[in-house]
C-alpha positions as CSV (number, residue, x, y, z in Angstrom):
1,M,138.5,17.1,245.3
2,L,140.1,20.0,247.2
3,G,143.7,18.8,246.5
4,I,144.6,18.5,250.2
5,P,147.6,16.3,250.8
6,E,146.9,13.1,252.7
7,D,149.6,14.0,255.3
8,L,147.3,16.9,256.4
9,Y,144.2,14.8,257.0
10,T,144.9,14.0,260.7
11,P,146.2,17.5,261.7
12,M,143.1,19.1,260.0
13,F,140.8,16.7,261.8
14,A,142.5,17.5,265.2
15,V,142.3,21.3,264.6
16,A,138.7,21.1,263.6
17,R,137.8,19.1,266.7
18,S,140.0,21.1,269.2
19,V,137.2,23.7,269.7
20,G,134.8,21.0,270.8
21,W,137.4,19.3,273.0
22,C,138.1,22.6,274.7
23,A,134.4,23.4,275.2
24,H,133.9,20.0,276.7
25,H,136.8,20.5,279.0
26,L,135.6,23.9,280.1
27,E,132.1,22.7,280.7
28,E,133.2,19.8,282.8
29,T,135.6,21.8,284.9
30,I,133.2,24.6,285.5
31,S,130.1,22.5,286.3
32,S,131.5,19.6,288.3
33,N,135.2,20.1,288.9
34,K,136.0,16.9,287.1
35,I,136.3,15.6,283.6
36,I,134.1,12.6,282.8
37,R,133.5,10.6,279.6
38,P,130.0,10.7,278.2
39,A,129.3,7.1,278.9
40,Y,130.6,7.4,282.5
41,V,128.6,5.6,285.2
42,S,129.7,6.2,288.7
43,M,130.0,3.1,290.9
44,V,130.6,5.1,294.1
45,T,127.9,5.3,296.7
46,E,127.0,8.8,297.8
47,R,128.1,9.9,301.2
48,K,125.7,11.6,303.6
49,L,127.1,14.7,305.3
């Protein structure tokens, strides 16, 4: 409908999502000093100090 060439579909998708990817990266590095996936389940037992 918009006349956008098919070769630009993937780059346009990536550009549109990059803001969300960057926000996710910043949130994870600021809040927990590590990047995790949303479905991440830690199997490590917590150490007592």
